[in-house]
DRENDO-1510 file (C-alpha; in Angstrom, 1 decimal, always signed):
<recs>
REC; n; res; u; v; w
REC; 1; MET; +154.5; +222.5; -55.9 .
REC; 2; SER; +156.7; +225.6; -56.2 .
REC; 3; THR; +156.8; +228.2; -59.1 .
REC; 4; PRO; +159.5; +227.9; -61.4 .
REC; 5; MET; +161.7; +230.9; -61.5 .
REC; 6; PRO; +162.5; +232.8; -64.5 .
REC; 7; LEU; +165.9; +231.8; -66.0 .
REC; 8; PRO; +168.4; +234.7; -65.9 .
REC; 9; ALA; +169.8; +235.8; -69.3 .
REC; 10; PRO; +173.6; +235.2; -69.9 .
REC; 11; MET; +175.6; +238.3; -68.6 .
REC; 12; PRO; +177.1; +240.3; -71.9 .
REC; 13; ALA; +180.9; +240.0; -71.9 .
REC; 14; PRO; +182.4; +243.5; -70.8 .
REC; 15; ALA; +183.7; +245.8; -73.6 .
REC; 16; THR; +187.1; +245.4; -72.6 .
REC; 17; ALA; +187.2; +241.7; -72.5 .
REC; 18; THR; +189.2; +239.5; -74.9 .
REC; 19; ARG; +187.5; +237.6; -77.7 .
REC; 20; ARG; +189.0; +234.5; -76.3 .
REC; 21; THR; +186.1; +232.7; -74.4 .
REC; 22; SER; +186.9; +230.3; -71.8 .
REC; 23; ARG; +185.6; +226.5; -72.4 .
REC; 24; SER; +183.6; +227.1; -69.1 .
REC; 25; GLY; +181.9; +230.2; -70.3 .
REC; 26; ARG; +180.8; +228.4; -73.6 .
REC; 27; LEU; +179.4; +225.5; -71.6 .
REC; 28; ALA; +177.3; +227.8; -69.5 .
REC; 29; ARG; +176.0; +229.4; -72.5 .
REC; 30; LEU; +175.2; +226.0; -74.0 .
REC; 31; ARG; +173.4; +224.9; -70.8 .
REC; 32; TYR; +171.2; +228.3; -70.8 .
REC; 33; ALA; +170.2; +227.8; -74.6 .
REC; 34; VAL; +169.3; +224.1; -74.1 .
REC; 35; THR; +167.3; +224.8; -71.1 .
REC; 36; GLY; +165.5; +227.8; -72.6 .
REC; 37; LEU; +164.6; +225.2; -75.6 .
REC; 38; LEU; +163.3; +222.4; -73.1 .
REC; 39; VAL; +161.1; +224.9; -71.2 .
REC; 40; ALA; +159.9; +226.6; -74.7 .
REC; 41; ALA; +159.1; +222.7; -75.8 .
REC; 42; LEU; +157.3; +221.8; -72.6 .
REC; 43; GLY; +155.2; +224.7; -72.8 .
REC; 44; GLY; +156.9; +226.2; -69.8 .
REC; 45; ALA; +156.6; +229.8; -71.0 .
REC; 46; ALA; +153.4; +230.3; -69.1 .
REC; 47; LEU; +154.9; +228.8; -66.0 .
REC; 48; VAL; +157.9; +231.0; -65.6 .
REC; 49; THR; +155.7; +234.0; -66.7 .
REC; 50; ALA; +151.9; +233.6; -64.9 .
REC; 51; THR; +151.4; +233.5; -61.2 .
REC; 52; PRO; +149.4; +230.7; -60.4 .
REC; 53; ALA; +145.9; +231.3; -58.4 .
REC; 54; ALA; +146.5; +230.5; -54.6 .
REC; 55; ALA; +144.5; +227.4; -53.7 .
REC; 56; ASP; +141.5; +227.9; -51.0 .
REC; 57; GLY; +142.4; +227.6; -47.5 .
REC; 58; PRO; +142.5; +229.7; -44.2 .
REC; 59; GLY; +141.2; +233.0; -45.1 .
REC; 60; VAL; +141.4; +232.5; -49.0 .
REC; 61; GLY; +138.6; +231.6; -51.5 .
REC; 62; THR; +135.0; +231.0; -51.1 .
REC; 63; PRO; +133.7; +231.2; -47.4 .
REC; 64; TYR; +132.3; +228.2; -46.0 .
REC; 65; VAL; +130.1; +227.3; -42.7 .
REC; 66; ALA; +130.8; +223.9; -41.2 .
REC; 67; THR; +128.3; +222.5; -39.2 .
REC; 68; LEU; +129.2; +219.7; -36.3 .
REC; 69; GLY; +127.5; +217.5; -33.7 .
REC; 70; ASP; +124.6; +215.7; -33.5 .
REC; 71; SER; +121.1; +215.0; -35.2 .
REC; 72; TYR; +119.9; +218.4; -34.4 .
REC; 73; ILE; +122.1; +220.0; -36.8 .
REC; 74; SER; +122.9; +217.1; -39.3 .
REC; 75; GLY; +119.5; +217.3; -40.9 .
REC; 76; GLU; +117.7; +214.3; -39.1 .
REC; 77; ALA; +114.0; +214.2; -40.4 .
REC; 78; GLY; +114.7; +216.8; -42.8 .
REC; 79; ARG; +113.1; +214.9; -45.4 .
REC; 80; TRP; +109.5; +215.1; -44.0 .
REC; 81; ALA; +107.3; +218.5; -44.6 .
REC; 82; GLY; +104.8; +218.0; -41.6 .
REC; 83; ASN; +103.1; +214.9; -40.2 .
REC; 84; THR; +100.3; +212.7; -41.4 .
REC; 85; ASN; +98.7; +209.4; -40.9 .
REC; 86; ASN; +97.5; +209.1; -44.6 .
REC; 87; GLY; +100.7; +208.0; -46.3 .
REC; 88; SER; +104.4; +209.2; -46.4 .
REC; 89; SER; +104.4; +210.3; -49.8 .
REC; 90; LEU; +102.1; +213.4; -48.8 .
REC; 91; ILE; +104.9; +215.0; -46.7 .
REC; 92; ASP; +107.8; +213.7; -48.7 .
REC; 93; ALA; +109.5; +216.8; -49.4 .
REC; 94; LEU; +113.0; +215.4; -50.3 .
REC; 95; GLY; +112.5; +212.0; -51.5 .
REC; 96; SER; +114.6; +208.8; -51.1 .
REC; 97; THR; +117.9; +210.4; -51.8 .
REC; 98; ALA; +117.3; +212.8; -48.6 .
REC; 99; TYR; +120.1; +211.5; -46.5 .
REC; 100; TYR; +122.5; +210.9; -49.4 .
REC; 101; ASP; +125.4; +213.2; -48.7 .
REC; 102; ASN; +128.5; +211.7; -51.0 .
REC; 103; ALA; +129.5; +213.6; -54.3 .
REC; 104; SER; +127.1; +211.9; -56.5 .
REC; 105; ARG; +124.3; +211.8; -54.3 .
REC; 106; THR; +123.7; +208.0; -54.5 .
REC; 107; ALA; +124.7; +206.9; -50.7 .
REC; 108; GLU; +125.5; +208.2; -47.4 .
REC; 109; GLN; +129.2; +208.8; -46.4 .
REC; 110; ILE; +128.6; +207.4; -43.0 .
REC; 111; VAL; +125.3; +205.4; -42.8 .
REC; 112; ARG; +122.6; +206.5; -40.6 .
REC; 113; CYS; +124.4; +210.0; -40.1 .
REC; 114; HIS; +121.2; +211.1; -41.8 .
REC; 115; ARG; +122.7; +214.4; -43.4 .
REC; 116; SER; +119.8; +215.9; -45.4 .
REC; 117; TRP; +119.9; +218.5; -47.8 .
REC; 118; SER; +117.6; +220.4; -45.9 .
REC; 119; ALA; +120.4; +220.8; -43.2 .
REC; 120; SER; +121.0; +224.2; -41.8 .
REC; 121; ALA; +124.8; +224.3; -43.3 .
REC; 122; TYR; +123.4; +225.2; -46.6 .
REC; 123; ILE; +122.9; +229.0; -46.1 .
REC; 124; GLY; +123.6; +230.1; -49.9 .
REC; 125; GLY; +124.3; +233.6; -51.1 .
REC; 126; GLY; +127.9; +232.6; -52.2 .
REC; 127; VAL; +128.8; +230.9; -49.0 .
REC; 128; GLY; +129.4; +227.3; -49.0 .
REC; 129; GLY; +128.4; +224.7; -46.6 .
REC; 130; VAL; +129.8; +221.2; -45.2 .
REC; 131; ASP; +127.7; +219.1; -43.0 .
REC; 132; LEU; +130.2; +217.0; -40.5 .
REC; 133; ALA; +127.5; +216.2; -38.2 .
REC; 134; CYS; +126.1; +212.7; -37.5 .
REC; 135; SER; +122.8; +211.8; -36.0 .
REC; 136; GLY; +123.4; +209.9; -32.7 .
REC; 137; ALA; +126.9; +211.5; -32.2 .
REC; 138; THR; +128.0; +212.4; -28.7 .
REC; 139; THR; +131.1; +214.3; -27.8 .
REC; 140; ALA; +133.3; +211.4; -28.3 .
REC; 141; THR; +133.7; +208.7; -31.2 .
REC; 142; ALA; +131.9; +205.5; -30.5 .
REC; 143; THR; +130.0; +202.6; -32.2 .
REC; 144; SER; +126.1; +202.4; -31.6 .
REC; 145; SER; +124.6; +199.5; -29.8 .
REC; 146; ASP; +123.1; +198.5; -33.3 .
REC; 147; GLY; +126.6; +198.8; -34.7 .
REC; 148; TYR; +126.7; +202.2; -36.8 .
REC; 149; PHE; +130.0; +204.5; -36.6 .
REC; 150; LYS; +129.3; +207.6; -34.7 .
REC; 151; PRO; +132.1; +210.2; -35.3 .
REC; 152; GLY; +132.3; +212.5; -32.0 .
REC; 153; LEU; +134.0; +216.0; -31.6 .
REC; 154; ASP; +137.3; +214.3; -31.3 .
REC; 155; PHE; +140.6; +213.3; -33.3 .
REC; 156; ALA; +139.8; +209.5; -33.2 .
REC; 157; ASP; +140.7; +207.2; -36.1 .
REC; 158; LEU; +139.5; +204.0; -36.0 .
REC; 159; GLY; +140.8; +203.2; -39.8 .
REC; 160; SER; +139.1; +202.4; -43.0 .
REC; 161; GLY; +138.2; +206.5; -43.1 .
REC; 162; LYS; +136.3; +206.2; -39.6 .
REC; 163; VAL; +137.5; +209.2; -38.0 .
REC; 164; GLY; +136.1; +211.9; -35.5 .
REC; 165; GLN; +134.1; +215.3; -36.4 .
REC; 166; ALA; +137.3; +217.2; -35.3 .
REC; 167; ARG; +139.7; +215.5; -37.5 .
REC; 168; MET; +137.0; +215.8; -40.5 .
REC; 169; LEU; +137.1; +219.4; -39.9 .
REC; 170; GLN; +141.1; +219.8; -39.6 .
REC; 171; THR; +141.1; +218.1; -43.0 .
REC; 172; PHE; +138.4; +220.1; -44.7 .
REC; 173; ALA; +139.7; +223.3; -43.2 .
REC; 174; THR; +143.0; +223.1; -44.5 .
REC; 175; THR; +141.8; +223.3; -48.4 .
REC; 176; HIS; +138.6; +225.4; -47.8 .
REC; 177; ASN; +138.1; +228.9; -46.1 .
REC; 178; VAL; +136.0; +228.0; -43.3 .
REC; 179; ARG; +134.7; +231.2; -41.6 .
REC; 180; MET; +132.2; +229.8; -39.0 .
REC; 181; VAL; +131.7; +226.7; -37.4 .
REC; 182; VAL; +128.3; +225.7; -36.0 .
REC; 183; VAL; +128.2; +222.9; -33.2 .
REC; 184; SER; +125.2; +221.4; -31.8 .
REC; 185; ILE; +126.2; +218.6; -29.1 .
REC; 186; GLY; +125.5; +217.3; -25.7 .
REC; 187; GLY; +122.1; +216.0; -26.0 .
REC; 188; ASN; +123.3; +212.5; -26.6 .
REC; 189; ASP; +125.6; +212.9; -23.8 .
REC; 190; PHE; +122.6; +213.3; -21.6 .
REC; 191; ASN; +121.1; +210.0; -23.2 .
REC; 192; PHE; +118.4; +212.2; -24.9 .
REC; 193; ALA; +117.0; +209.3; -26.8 .
REC; 194; SER; +116.7; +206.5; -24.1 .
REC; 195; VAL; +115.2; +209.7; -21.9 .
REC; 196; VAL; +112.3; +210.0; -24.8 .
REC; 197; GLN; +112.0; +206.1; -25.1 .
REC; 198; SER; +111.1; +205.9; -21.2 .
REC; 199; CYS; +108.6; +208.4; -21.4 .
REC; 200; VAL; +106.9; +207.0; -24.4 .
REC; 201; THR; +107.0; +203.8; -22.6 .
REC; 202; ASP; +105.7; +204.8; -19.4 .
REC; 203; PHE; +102.8; +206.5; -21.4 .
REC; 204; LEU; +101.8; +203.5; -23.2 .
REC; 205; THR; +102.1; +201.0; -20.4 .
REC; 206; SER; +100.4; +202.6; -17.8 .
REC; 207; PRO; +96.4; +204.0; -17.5 .
REC; 208; SER; +95.4; +207.5; -17.0 .
REC; 209; TRP; +93.9; +207.0; -13.6 .
REC; 210; TRP; +97.3; +205.6; -12.5 .
REC; 211; PRO; +99.8; +207.2; -14.7 .
REC; 212; ASP; +103.7; +206.0; -14.3 .
REC; 213; TYR; +105.9; +209.2; -15.0 .
REC; 214; CYS; +109.6; +209.1; -16.7 .
REC; 215; TYR; +110.8; +212.3; -15.0 .
REC; 216; ASP; +110.8; +210.3; -11.4 .
REC; 217; ASP; +112.3; +207.2; -13.1 .
REC; 218; ALA; +115.7; +206.1; -11.6 .
REC; 219; SER; +117.4; +205.7; -15.1 .
REC; 220; VAL; +116.2; +209.2; -16.3 .
REC; 221; LYS; +117.2; +211.0; -12.9 .
REC; 222; ALA; +120.6; +209.5; -13.1 .
REC; 223; ASN; +121.1; +211.8; -16.3 .
REC; 224; PHE; +120.3; +214.9; -14.3 .
REC; 225; THR; +122.1; +215.0; -11.3 .
REC; 226; SER; +124.2; +217.5; -10.3 .
REC; 227; THR; +127.4; +215.3; -10.6 .
REC; 228; ASN; +126.4; +214.0; -14.4 .
REC; 229; VAL; +125.5; +217.5; -15.4 .
REC; 230; ALA; +129.0; +218.9; -14.4 .
REC; 231; ALA; +130.6; +215.8; -16.1 .
REC; 232; VAL; +128.6; +216.3; -19.5 .
REC; 233; ARG; +129.5; +220.0; -19.1 .
REC; 234; ALA; +133.2; +219.2; -19.1 .
REC; 235; LYS; +132.7; +216.8; -22.1 .
REC; 236; ILE; +131.3; +219.6; -24.1 .
REC; 237; LYS; +134.0; +222.1; -23.3 .
REC; 238; ASN; +136.5; +219.4; -24.3 .
REC; 239; GLY; +134.9; +218.6; -27.6 .
REC; 240; LEU; +134.8; +222.6; -28.5 .
REC; 241; LEU; +138.3; +222.8; -27.7 .
REC; 242; ASN; +138.9; +220.2; -30.0 .
REC; 243; VAL; +137.0; +222.3; -32.6 .
REC; 244; ARG; +139.4; +225.0; -31.9 .
REC; 245; GLN; +142.3; +222.5; -32.0 .
REC; 246; ALA; +141.1; +221.5; -35.4 .
REC; 247; MET; +141.0; +224.9; -36.6 .
REC; 248; ARG; +144.6; +225.6; -35.7 .
REC; 249; ASN; +145.9; +222.5; -36.9 .
REC; 250; ALA; +144.4; +223.7; -40.2 .
REC; 251; GLY; +146.3; +227.0; -40.3 .
REC; 252; TYR; +143.9; +229.4; -38.8 .
REC; 253; ALA; +144.3; +232.0; -36.5 .
REC; 254; ASP; +141.9; +232.0; -33.2 .
REC; 255; THR; +140.5; +235.3; -35.0 .
REC; 256; GLY; +140.1; +233.9; -38.5 .
REC; 257; TRP; +137.0; +232.0; -37.9 .
REC; 258; THR; +134.0; +232.0; -35.4 .
REC; 259; LEU; +132.4; +229.5; -33.2 .
REC; 260; VAL; +128.7; +229.2; -32.8 .
REC; 261; VAL; +127.3; +226.7; -30.5 .
REC; 262; GLN; +123.4; +225.9; -30.8 .
REC; 263; THR; +121.1; +225.3; -27.8 .
REC; 264; TYR; +118.5; +222.6; -28.5 .
REC; 265; PRO; +114.7; +223.7; -29.2 .
REC; 266; SER; +111.5; +222.7; -27.4 .
REC; 267; PRO; +110.2; +219.7; -29.3 .
REC; 268; ILE; +106.7; +219.4; -27.4 .
REC; 269; PRO; +104.7; +221.9; -25.8 .
REC; 270; SER; +103.6; +222.1; -22.0 .
REC; 271; ALA; +100.7; +220.3; -20.8 .
REC; 272; ALA; +98.4; +223.3; -21.6 .
REC; 273; GLY; +99.3; +223.5; -25.1 .
REC; 274; PHE; +98.5; +220.0; -26.2 .
REC; 275; ARG; +95.7; +219.4; -28.9 .
REC; 276; TYR; +95.1; +215.7; -27.6 .
REC; 277; SER; +94.0; +214.5; -24.3 .
REC; 278; GLN; +96.4; +212.7; -22.1 .
REC; 279; SER; +93.5; +209.6; -21.8 .
REC; 280; GLY; +93.0; +206.9; -24.2 .
REC; 281; TYR; +96.6; +207.1; -25.9 .
REC; 282; THR; +95.6; +209.3; -28.5 .
REC; 283; ARG; +98.7; +211.3; -28.1 .
REC; 284; GLN; +100.8; +208.4; -29.5 .
REC; 285; ASN; +98.5; +206.5; -31.8 .
REC; 286; THR; +97.0; +209.8; -33.4 .
REC; 287; GLY; +99.8; +212.4; -32.9 .
REC; 288; GLY; +103.0; +210.3; -32.0 .
REC; 289; CYS; +103.7; +212.5; -28.9 .
REC; 290; GLY; +103.1; +210.1; -25.8 .
REC; 291; PHE; +104.2; +212.2; -22.9 .
REC; 292; TRP; +102.2; +212.5; -19.6 .
REC; 293; ASN; +101.2; +215.9; -18.9 .
REC; 294; LYS; +103.6; +216.3; -15.9 .
REC; 295; ASP; +106.4; +214.3; -18.0 .
REC; 296; ALA; +105.8; +217.2; -20.9 .
REC; 297; ASP; +105.9; +220.4; -18.2 .
REC; 298; TRP; +109.3; +218.6; -16.6 .
REC; 299; ALA; +110.8; +218.3; -20.1 .
REC; 300; ASN; +110.1; +221.8; -20.6 .
REC; 301; ALA; +110.8; +223.4; -17.1 .
REC; 302; THR; +113.9; +221.0; -16.2 .
REC; 303; ALA; +115.3; +218.8; -18.5 .
REC; 304; LEU; +115.6; +221.2; -21.7 .
REC; 305; PRO; +117.0; +224.1; -19.3 .
REC; 306; THR; +119.4; +221.8; -17.7 .
REC; 307; ILE; +120.6; +220.7; -21.0 .
REC; 308; ASN; +121.2; +224.1; -22.4 .
REC; 309; GLY; +122.6; +225.3; -19.4 .
REC; 310; ALA; +125.3; +222.8; -19.7 .
REC; 311; VAL; +126.0; +223.9; -23.2 .
REC; 312; ARG; +126.1; +227.3; -22.3 .
REC; 313; GLY; +128.3; +227.0; -19.6 .
REC; 314; ALA; +130.6; +224.6; -21.4 .
REC; 315; VAL; +130.9; +227.9; -24.0 .
REC; 316; THR; +132.1; +229.7; -21.1 .
REC; 317; ASP; +134.2; +227.2; -19.6 .
REC; 318; SER; +136.2; +226.6; -23.0 .
REC; 319; GLY; +137.3; +230.4; -23.1 .
REC; 320; ILE; +137.0; +230.5; -27.1 .
REC; 321; ALA; +137.5; +234.2; -28.0 .
REC; 322; GLY; +134.4; +235.3; -29.9 .
REC; 323; ALA; +132.4; +232.1; -29.4 .
REC; 324; LYS; +128.6; +233.0; -30.0 .
REC; 325; ILE; +125.4; +231.2; -28.9 .
REC; 326; LEU; +122.9; +230.7; -31.0 .
REC; 327; GLU; +119.5; +230.2; -28.7 .
REC; 328; LEU; +117.0; +227.8; -30.4 .
REC; 329; GLN; +114.9; +226.8; -27.1 .
REC; 330; SER; +112.0; +228.8; -28.6 .
REC; 331; ALA; +112.5; +228.7; -32.3 .
REC; 332; PHE; +109.6; +226.3; -33.1 .
REC; 333; ASN; +107.1; +227.3; -30.2 .
REC; 334; GLY; +103.9; +227.6; -32.1 .
REC; 335; ARG; +104.9; +224.8; -34.5 .
REC; 336; ARG; +105.8; +222.1; -32.1 .
REC; 337; LEU; +104.4; +218.6; -32.1 .
REC; 338; CYS; +101.0; +217.9; -30.9 .
REC; 339; GLU; +100.7; +221.8; -30.1 .
REC; 340; ASN; +97.3; +223.2; -30.5 .
REC; 341; THR; +98.2; +225.7; -32.7 .
REC; 342; VAL; +99.2; +223.2; -35.4 .
REC; 343; GLY; +97.9; +219.6; -36.5 .
REC; 344; LEU; +98.2; +216.8; -39.0 .
REC; 345; LEU; +98.0; +217.4; -42.5 .
REC; 346; GLU; +94.2; +215.8; -42.6 .
REC; 347; GLU; +93.4; +217.6; -39.5 .
REC; 348; LYS; +94.0; +220.9; -41.3 .
REC; 349; GLY; +92.2; +220.2; -44.6 .
REC; 350; LEU; +95.7; +219.7; -46.2 .
REC; 351; THR; +96.3; +217.0; -48.9 .
REC; 352; SER; +100.1; +217.7; -49.4 .
REC; 353; TRP; +102.9; +219.5; -47.8 .
REC; 354; THR; +103.0; +221.7; -51.0 .
REC; 355; ASN; +99.5; +223.2; -50.1 .
REC; 356; ALA; +99.3; +227.0; -49.7 .
REC; 357; GLY; +99.7; +227.7; -46.1 .
REC; 358; ALA; +101.2; +224.1; -44.9 .
REC; 359; VAL; +103.9; +225.6; -43.4 .
REC; 360; ASP; +102.1; +227.6; -40.9 .
REC; 361; LYS; +99.3; +225.0; -40.2 .
REC; 362; THR; +101.4; +221.9; -39.7 .
REC; 363; GLU; +104.2; +220.7; -37.4 .
REC; 364; TRP; +107.8; +221.5; -37.4 .
REC; 365; ILE; +108.9; +218.1; -35.5 .
REC; 366; ASP; +108.8; +215.0; -36.4 .
REC; 367; GLN; +106.3; +212.4; -34.8 .
REC; 368; ILE; +107.7; +209.9; -32.1 .
REC; 369; ARG; +107.4; +206.6; -34.1 .
REC; 370; THR; +107.7; +203.0; -32.4 .
REC; 371; VAL; +108.2; +199.8; -33.9 .
REC; 372; SER; +104.8; +199.4; -35.0 .
REC; 373; THR; +104.4; +203.1; -36.6 .
REC; 374; ALA; +107.9; +203.2; -38.3 .
REC; 375; THR; +106.5; +202.0; -41.5 .
REC; 376; SER; +107.0; +202.7; -45.0 .
REC; 377; SER; +110.1; +205.1; -45.2 .
REC; 378; TYR; +110.3; +206.3; -41.9 .
REC; 379; PHE; +113.1; +205.8; -39.4 .
REC; 380; ILE; +112.5; +205.2; -35.5 .
REC; 381; GLN; +115.6; +207.7; -35.4 .
REC; 382; GLU; +113.9; +210.5; -36.9 .
REC; 383; SER; +111.4; +210.7; -34.0 .
REC; 384; LEU; +111.0; +214.3; -32.1 .
REC; 385; HIS; +113.6; +216.1; -34.4 .
REC; 386; PRO; +113.1; +218.9; -36.7 .
REC; 387; ASN; +111.6; +218.4; -40.2 .
REC; 388; TYR; +112.0; +219.8; -43.3 .
REC; 389; TRP; +110.2; +222.8; -42.1 .
REC; 390; GLY; +112.2; +222.9; -38.8 .
REC; 391; GLN; +115.5; +222.4; -40.7 .
REC; 392; LEU; +114.8; +225.2; -42.9 .
REC; 393; ALA; +114.0; +227.4; -40.0 .
REC; 394; GLU; +117.3; +226.5; -38.3 .
REC; 395; ARG; +118.7; +227.3; -41.7 .
REC; 396; SER; +117.4; +230.6; -41.5 .
REC; 397; CYS; +118.8; +231.2; -37.9 .
REC; 398; VAL; +122.4; +230.2; -38.8 .
REC; 399; ARG; +122.3; +232.5; -41.8 .
REC; 400; MET; +121.4; +235.4; -39.8 .
REC; 401; ALA; +124.0; +234.3; -37.5 .
REC; 402; TYR; +126.5; +234.4; -40.1 .
REC; 403; ASN; +125.4; +237.9; -40.9 .
REC; 404; GLY; +127.3; +238.3; -44.3 .
REC; 405; GLY; +130.5; +237.3; -42.2 .
REC; 406; ALA; +130.0; +239.5; -39.2 .
REC; 407; VAL; +129.1; +236.5; -37.0 .
REC; 408; LYS; +126.5; +237.1; -34.2 .
REC; 409; GLY; +124.5; +235.3; -31.6 .
REC; 410; GLY; +121.2; +235.8; -30.4 .
REC; 411; THR; +117.6; +234.3; -29.9 .
REC; 412; CYS; +115.9; +232.9; -33.0 .
REC; 413; THR; +112.1; +232.8; -33.0 .
REC; 414; ILE; +109.4; +232.7; -35.4 .
REC; 415; ALA; +108.7; +236.2; -37.2 .
REC; 416; GLY; +105.5; +235.7; -39.2 .
REC; 417; THR; +103.5; +233.4; -41.3 .
REC; 418; GLY; +104.2; +232.2; -45.1 .
REC; 419; LEU; +107.7; +231.5; -46.6 .
REC; 420; LEU; +110.8; +234.2; -47.3 .
REC; 421; ASN; +112.6; +232.8; -50.5 .
REC; 422; GLY; +111.3; +229.0; -49.7 .
REC; 423; GLU; +112.0; +229.2; -45.6 .
REC; 424; PRO; +109.8; +230.1; -42.6 .
REC; 425; ARG; +110.2; +233.5; -41.4 .
REC; 426; MET; +112.5; +233.9; -38.6 .
REC; 427; LYS; +114.3; +236.4; -36.5 .
REC; 428; LEU; +117.5; +236.8; -34.7 .
REC; 429; ALA; +117.4; +239.0; -31.9 .
</recs>
């Protein structure tokens, strides 16, 4: 709505003018008088004299961080602070509304996107946050095999409010001052969930004296061929270009915001770092980390570097000026699932996630759950994701990347023990 312009006052008659006034002149003055009365009657005096506040939008208003992508940034598993086999209430940091992200916090905006309130979008310090990511998302909008809508990094519009994340970003950024967009994407394009399922299945269905490894399964190997790696890299690149286009469509210059792309953290240790033997199925039955040693080594030495290499390559291929990479591959080292430096709550003599030192003694990655262990309030899809502690650690990394608005990239790792303002101590170098 445009600002009303002040009405001009009638021009005084020249000193030499005749006392006779034309009919048209009298009517003009009458119109001005009537208009003035109407403006005053409607409270228009303020409208014609005051300058309205500018609406938030590109470069104006409260700065925002927007997060897009998949479960490693949406907040999946962010409800649980550590792991235990003694009852979910002992590690329930956020309660049953953890994933309720609508305005009234009564429901999910998109069911099973699992946008938790511990997610990294909410860095605080006068900076707003919006979490547009969705657990299970790939670069392209899709519907999962079990019927859940999964918005990708595109402009899809399936009707009934089902739109891609790029379109969500465009809409939000039009009326908010988005200064940094953080993206985590690509893992699901490599079929990460199915790879984990293959590894755990092979662990549970073969004996230690004759292990069946997942790294050499045909279905797993197919995801890591040079052809597929190149294809996924191209998909990630196109998704990032969609993000840039969304910001352009919202009215931003390319220099008016900064793209930050995350790499994926290592969720389990290599063979030498496990606290449970690979024999006797203890790794899965107790620890929820059912990988054979060779598969764990492959995951850390081959699978993860390949996925992260595709992510980094896609950032380069996109040509997006000023884009940064937030390296998270080592962010949880020392706090990973089943790592010998941490343990279950009960293994460390703790009775609650709120006990002193729990953040340093327990795991930052959620247990791998099967149908038989996904009891109580747990979801299978939470498996192998950063939990409450892991999410807060990521948030610290994102805050440091924001850097007061002077956005930077770097490698984020654990900086020490204890909590700083309620978050694990991290550093970005």
